[in-house]
C-alpha positions as a Markdown table, in Angstrom:
| # | Residue | x | y | z |
|---|---|---|---|---|
| 1 | Unk | -20.4 | -5.5 | -57.8 |
| 2 | Unk | -19.3 | -4.1 | -54.4 |
| 3 | Unk | -15.9 | -3.8 | -52.7 |
| 4 | Unk | -15.1 | -6.3 | -49.9 |
| 5 | Unk | -15.5 | -4.8 | -46.4 |
| 6 | Unk | -12.5 | -5.4 | -44.2 |
| 7 | Unk | -12.1 | -4.7 | -40.5 |
| 8 | Unk | -8.9 | -2.7 | -39.9 |
| 9 | Unk | -6.5 | -3.9 | -37.2 |
| 10 | Unk | -6.1 | -1.9 | -34.1 |
| 11 | Unk | -3.0 | 0.3 | -34.2 |
| 12 | Unk | 0.0 | -0.8 | -32.3 |
| 13 | Unk | 0.9 | 1.0 | -29.1 |
| 14 | Unk | 3.4 | 3.8 | -29.3 |
| 15 | Unk | 6.5 | 4.0 | -27.2 |
| 16 | Unk | 4.9 | 6.7 | -25.0 |
| 17 | Unk | 1.8 | 4.7 | -24.5 |
| 18 | Unk | 3.7 | 1.6 | -23.5 |
| 19 | Unk | 5.8 | 3.6 | -21.0 |
| 20 | Unk | 2.6 | 5.0 | -19.5 |
| 21 | Unk | 1.2 | 1.5 | -19.3 |
| 22 | Unk | 4.3 | 0.4 | -17.5 |
| 23 | Unk | 3.9 | 3.3 | -15.0 |
| 24 | Unk | 0.3 | 2.3 | -14.3 |
| 25 | Unk | 1.2 | -1.4 | -13.9 |
| 26 | Unk | 4.2 | -0.8 | -11.6 |
| 27 | Unk | 2.5 | 1.9 | -9.5 |
| 28 | Unk | -0.6 | -0.1 | -8.7 |
| 29 | Unk | 1.0 | -2.5 | -6.2 |
| 30 | Unk | 2.6 | 0.5 | -4.4 |
| 31 | Unk | -0.7 | 2.3 | -4.2 |
| 32 | Unk | -2.7 | -0.7 | -3.0 |
| 33 | Unk | -0.2 | -1.7 | -0.4 |
| 34 | Unk | 0.0 | 2.0 | 0.6 |
| 35 | Unk | -3.7 | 2.1 | 1.0 |
| 36 | Unk | -3.6 | -0.9 | 3.4 |
| 37 | Unk | -0.7 | 0.7 | 5.4 |
| 38 | Unk | -2.6 | 3.9 | 5.7 |
| 39 | Unk | -5.7 | 2.2 | 7.0 |
| 40 | Unk | -3.6 | 0.3 | 9.5 |
| 41 | Unk | -2.1 | 3.6 | 10.7 |
| 42 | Unk | -5.4 | 4.8 | 12.2 |
| 43 | Unk | -6.8 | 5.1 | 15.7 |
| 44 | Unk | -9.6 | 2.7 | 14.6 |
| 45 | Unk | -7.1 | -0.2 | 13.9 |
| 46 | Unk | -5.3 | 0.6 | 17.2 |
| 47 | Unk | -8.5 | 0.4 | 19.1 |
| 48 | Unk | -9.5 | -2.9 | 17.4 |
| 49 | Unk | -6.1 | -4.4 | 18.2 |
| 50 | Unk | -6.1 | -3.5 | 21.9 |
| 51 | Unk | -9.7 | -4.6 | 22.4 |
| 52 | Unk | -9.8 | -7.8 | 20.3 |
| 53 | Unk | -9.9 | -11.1 | 22.2 |
| 54 | Unk | -6.5 | -12.8 | 22.4 |
| 55 | Unk | -4.3 | -9.7 | 22.1 |
| 56 | Unk | -1.4 | -10.2 | 24.5 |
| 57 | Unk | -1.7 | -8.2 | 27.7 |
| 58 | Unk | 1.2 | -6.1 | 28.9 |
| 59 | Unk | 3.2 | -8.2 | 31.4 |
| 60 | Unk | 4.1 | -5.0 | 33.4 |
| 61 | Unk | 0.5 | -4.0 | 34.0 |
| 62 | Unk | -0.2 | -1.3 | 31.4 |
| 63 | Unk | -3.9 | -1.3 | 30.9 |
| 64 | Unk | -5.9 | -1.0 | 27.7 |
| 65 | Unk | -6.8 | 2.7 | 28.3 |
| 66 | Unk | -3.1 | 3.5 | 28.9 |
| 67 | Unk | -2.1 | 1.6 | 25.8 |
| 68 | Unk | -4.6 | 3.5 | 23.8 |
| 69 | Unk | -3.3 | 6.8 | 25.1 |
| 70 | Unk | 0.4 | 6.2 | 24.5 |
| 71 | Unk | -0.2 | 4.1 | 21.4 |
| 72 | Unk | -2.1 | 7.1 | 19.9 |
| 73 | Unk | 0.7 | 9.4 | 20.8 |
| 74 | Unk | 3.1 | 7.2 | 18.8 |
| 75 | Unk | 0.6 | 7.0 | 15.9 |
| 76 | Unk | 0.1 | 10.8 | 15.9 |
| 77 | Unk | 3.8 | 11.4 | 15.9 |
| 78 | Unk | 4.7 | 9.3 | 12.9 |
| 79 | Unk | 1.7 | 10.6 | 10.8 |
| 80 | Unk | 2.5 | 14.3 | 11.4 |
| 81 | Unk | 5.6 | 16.6 | 11.4 |
| 82 | Unk | 5.8 | 16.9 | 15.2 |
| 83 | Unk | 9.3 | 17.3 | 16.7 |
| 84 | Unk | 10.9 | 14.6 | 18.8 |
| 85 | Unk | 10.0 | 16.5 | 22.0 |
| 86 | Unk | 6.4 | 15.4 | 21.3 |
| 87 | Unk | 7.3 | 11.9 | 22.5 |
| 88 | Unk | 10.4 | 12.7 | 24.5 |
| 89 | Unk | 8.4 | 14.6 | 27.1 |
| 90 | Unk | 5.8 | 12.0 | 27.9 |
| 91 | Unk | 5.7 | 10.5 | 31.4 |
| 92 | Unk | 4.9 | 6.8 | 31.8 |
| 93 | Unk | 2.3 | 5.4 | 34.2 |
| 94 | Unk | 5.3 | 4.3 | 36.4 |
| 95 | Unk | 6.4 | 7.9 | 36.7 |
| 96 | Unk | 9.5 | 7.8 | 34.4 |
| 97 | Unk | 9.9 | 8.9 | 30.8 |
| 98 | Unk | 7.5 | 7.0 | 28.6 |
| 99 | Unk | 10.0 | 6.7 | 25.7 |
| 100 | Unk | 13.8 | 6.4 | 25.9 |
| 101 | Unk | 16.0 | 8.5 | 23.7 |
| 102 | Unk | 16.6 | 5.4 | 21.5 |
| 103 | Unk | 12.9 | 4.8 | 21.1 |
| 104 | Unk | 12.3 | 8.5 | 20.2 |
| 105 | Unk | 15.1 | 8.3 | 17.7 |
| 106 | Unk | 13.6 | 5.2 | 16.1 |
| 107 | Unk | 10.2 | 6.8 | 16.0 |
| 108 | Unk | 11.7 | 9.8 | 14.3 |
| 109 | Unk | 13.1 | 7.5 | 11.6 |
| 110 | Unk | 9.7 | 5.8 | 11.2 |
| 111 | Unk | 8.2 | 9.3 | 10.9 |
| 112 | Unk | 10.5 | 10.1 | 8.0 |
| 113 | Unk | 9.8 | 6.8 | 6.2 |
| 114 | Unk | 6.0 | 7.4 | 6.6 |
| 115 | Unk | 6.2 | 10.9 | 5.3 |
| 116 | Unk | 8.3 | 10.1 | 2.4 |
| 117 | Unk | 6.1 | 7.1 | 1.7 |
| 118 | Unk | 3.0 | 9.2 | 1.7 |
| 119 | Unk | 4.6 | 11.7 | -0.6 |
| 120 | Unk | 5.7 | 9.0 | -3.0 |
| 121 | Unk | 2.2 | 7.5 | -3.0 |
| 122 | Unk | 0.7 | 10.9 | -3.6 |
| 123 | Unk | 3.0 | 11.6 | -6.6 |
| 124 | Unk | 2.3 | 8.1 | -8.1 |
| 125 | Unk | -1.5 | 8.6 | -7.6 |
| 126 | Unk | -1.4 | 11.9 | -9.5 |
| 127 | Unk | 0.8 | 10.5 | -12.2 |
| 128 | Unk | -1.4 | 7.5 | -12.6 |
| 129 | Unk | -4.6 | 9.6 | -12.8 |
| 130 | Unk | -3.0 | 11.8 | -15.5 |
| 131 | Unk | -1.6 | 8.8 | -17.4 |
| 132 | Unk | -4.9 | 6.9 | -17.2 |
| 133 | Unk | -6.8 | 9.9 | -18.5 |
| 134 | Unk | -4.4 | 10.5 | -21.4 |
| 135 | Unk | -4.5 | 6.8 | -22.4 |
| 136 | Unk | -8.2 | 6.7 | -22.2 |
| 137 | Unk | -8.4 | 9.5 | -24.8 |
| 138 | Unk | -5.6 | 8.3 | -27.0 |
| 139 | Unk | -5.6 | 4.6 | -26.7 |
| 140 | Unk | -8.9 | 3.2 | -25.3 |
| 141 | Unk | -8.3 | 0.0 | -23.3 |
| 142 | Unk | -4.6 | 0.6 | -22.7 |
| 143 | Unk | -5.1 | 1.9 | -19.2 |
| 144 | Unk | -7.5 | -1.0 | -18.3 |
| 145 | Unk | -4.9 | -3.5 | -19.6 |
| 146 | Unk | -2.2 | -1.9 | -17.5 |
| 147 | Unk | -4.2 | -1.9 | -14.3 |
| 148 | Unk | -5.3 | -5.5 | -15.0 |
| 149 | Unk | -1.7 | -6.7 | -15.1 |
| 150 | Unk | -0.9 | -4.4 | -12.2 |
| 151 | Unk | -3.5 | -6.1 | -10.1 |
| 152 | Unk | -2.0 | -9.5 | -11.0 |
| 153 | Unk | 1.5 | -8.2 | -10.1 |
| 154 | Unk | 0.1 | -7.0 | -6.7 |
| 155 | Unk | -1.3 | -10.5 | -6.1 |
| 156 | Unk | 2.0 | -12.2 | -7.0 |
| 157 | Unk | 4.0 | -9.9 | -4.8 |
| 158 | Unk | 1.6 | -10.4 | -1.9 |
| 159 | Unk | 1.8 | -14.2 | -2.3 |
| 160 | Unk | 5.7 | -14.1 | -2.3 |
| 161 | Unk | 5.6 | -11.8 | 0.8 |
| 162 | Unk | 3.1 | -14.2 | 2.6 |
| 163 | Unk | 5.3 | -17.2 | 1.8 |
| 164 | Unk | 8.4 | -15.5 | 3.1 |
| 165 | Unk | 6.5 | -14.5 | 6.3 |
| 166 | Unk | 5.2 | -18.0 | 6.9 |
| 167 | Unk | 8.6 | -19.6 | 6.4 |
| 168 | Unk | 10.1 | -17.3 | 9.1 |
| 169 | Unk | 8.4 | -14.3 | 10.5 |
| 170 | Unk | 11.4 | -13.0 | 12.4 |
| 171 | Unk | 13.6 | -13.2 | 9.3 |
| 172 | Unk | 10.9 | -11.5 | 7.3 |
| 173 | Unk | 10.4 | -8.8 | 9.9 |
| 174 | Unk | 14.1 | -8.1 | 10.2 |
| 175 | Unk | 14.6 | -8.1 | 6.5 |
| 176 | Unk | 11.8 | -5.5 | 6.1 |
| 177 | Unk | 13.2 | -3.2 | 8.7 |
| 178 | Unk | 16.7 | -3.5 | 7.3 |
| 179 | Unk | 15.4 | -1.9 | 4.1 |
| 180 | Unk | 14.5 | 1.3 | 5.9 |
| 181 | Unk | 16.5 | 1.5 | 9.1 |
| 182 | Unk | 20.1 | 1.2 | 10.1 |
| 183 | Unk | 21.1 | -2.0 | 12.0 |
| 184 | Unk | 20.7 | -1.7 | 15.8 |
| 185 | Unk | 18.4 | 1.3 | 15.7 |
| 186 | Unk | 15.1 | -0.7 | 15.8 |
| 187 | Unk | 15.7 | -3.5 | 18.3 |
| 188 | Unk | 14.5 | -3.0 | 21.9 |
| 189 | Unk | 14.0 | -5.0 | 25.1 |
| 190 | Unk | 10.7 | -6.4 | 26.2 |
| 191 | Unk | 10.4 | -3.8 | 28.9 |
| 192 | Unk | 10.7 | -0.8 | 26.5 |
| 193 | Unk | 7.5 | 1.1 | 25.9 |
| 194 | Unk | 7.5 | 0.5 | 22.1 |
| 195 | Unk | 7.4 | -3.3 | 22.6 |
| 196 | Unk | 4.8 | -3.0 | 25.3 |
| 197 | Unk | 2.6 | -0.9 | 23.0 |
| 198 | Unk | 3.3 | -2.7 | 19.7 |
| 199 | Unk | 4.2 | -6.4 | 20.5 |
| 200 | Unk | 4.9 | -9.0 | 17.8 |
| 201 | Unk | 1.2 | -9.9 | 17.5 |
| 202 | Unk | 0.4 | -6.3 | 16.6 |
| 203 | Unk | 2.8 | -6.4 | 13.7 |
| 204 | Unk | 1.5 | -9.8 | 12.5 |
| 205 | Unk | -2.0 | -8.5 | 12.6 |
| 206 | Unk | -1.0 | -5.3 | 10.8 |
| 207 | Unk | 0.8 | -7.2 | 8.1 |
| 208 | Unk | -2.2 | -9.4 | 7.5 |
| 209 | Unk | -4.5 | -6.4 | 7.4 |
| 210 | Unk | -2.3 | -4.6 | 4.8 |
| 211 | Unk | -2.1 | -7.8 | 2.7 |
| 212 | Unk | -5.9 | -8.4 | 2.9 |
| 213 | Unk | -6.8 | -4.8 | 2.0 |
| 214 | Unk | -4.4 | -4.8 | -0.9 |
| 215 | Unk | -5.6 | -8.2 | -2.1 |
| 216 | Unk | -9.3 | -7.3 | -2.0 |
| 217 | Unk | -8.5 | -4.0 | -3.8 |
| 218 | Unk | -6.4 | -5.9 | -6.4 |
| 219 | Unk | -9.2 | -8.3 | -7.2 |
| 220 | Unk | -11.7 | -5.4 | -7.4 |
| 221 | Unk | -9.4 | -3.7 | -10.0 |
| 222 | Unk | -9.1 | -7.0 | -11.8 |
| 223 | Unk | -12.9 | -7.4 | -12.1 |
| 224 | Unk | -13.5 | -3.8 | -13.2 |
| 225 | Unk | -10.8 | -3.8 | -15.8 |
| 226 | Unk | -11.7 | -7.3 | -17.1 |
| 227 | Unk | -15.3 | -6.1 | -17.7 |
| 228 | Unk | -14.1 | -3.0 | -19.5 |
| 229 | Unk | -11.6 | -4.9 | -21.7 |
| 230 | Unk | -14.4 | -7.4 | -22.7 |
| 231 | Unk | -16.7 | -4.5 | -23.5 |
| 232 | Unk | -14.1 | -2.8 | -25.6 |
| 233 | Unk | -13.2 | -6.0 | -27.4 |
| 234 | Unk | -16.8 | -6.4 | -28.5 |
| 235 | Unk | -16.9 | -3.0 | -30.1 |
| 236 | Unk | -15.5 | -2.9 | -33.7 |
| 237 | Unk | -12.5 | -0.7 | -34.1 |
| 238 | Unk | -13.5 | 2.7 | -35.5 |
| 239 | Unk | -12.4 | 3.1 | -39.1 |
| 240 | Unk | -13.3 | 5.1 | -42.1 |
| 241 | Unk | -16.5 | 4.0 | -43.7 |
| 242 | Unk | -15.7 | 1.8 | -46.8 |
| 243 | Unk | -16.6 | 3.1 | -50.2 |
| 244 | Unk | -18.9 | 1.1 | -52.4 |
| 245 | Unk | -18.8 | 1.0 | -56.1 |
| 246 | Unk | -21.4 | -0.2 | -58.5 |
| 247 | Unk | -21.1 | -1.5 | -62.0 |
């Protein structure tokens, strides 16, 4: 006669493990959107925008090469810790100052948002790597589950953002800016250099690119974590080998 073999249940997640799972889930949308934003803030995206068919020409005659020059200056400024004089001293093709003091002030605010955003993304990335490594060792499958739901959260947030943008781009754009900038500091006339370099179409294309990058990355995470969760589910939970008795 032998004892009946039973498969032990997987242990419940501890409070610490659930907190780390929450960190991984909530951090993933920030990291994926941040990835898209960082890819947009590159000379390659700027070049593609200025050279793509249908991109609106400058009504005051600024050519593509001039746009690339001054657009690159603006991009370099927000991605580095350059002082305001970096932009304030530039001379426009017309012979005047390329950027007004208000434009330089706004770009300084944008620089601060970008630098703090990059710092936040870096911190979240390090914490996510450490949390994922710890969960992998202590609770196999917990990190994959967290990233799986984080990818779905990313998709849901992107869908909501896309719906809001489609219902009213101007309202969406204004609402986004109001989260980071004081009222009246980010509106300019059509003849200002910032608008000539980065017209509305530029921001529409940038938003679509960020959303597309984040969406593709989210589905990639979803596929990888789904495969891993299925593989772990097929493996019996490790347990002490049952004793057998004979009579």
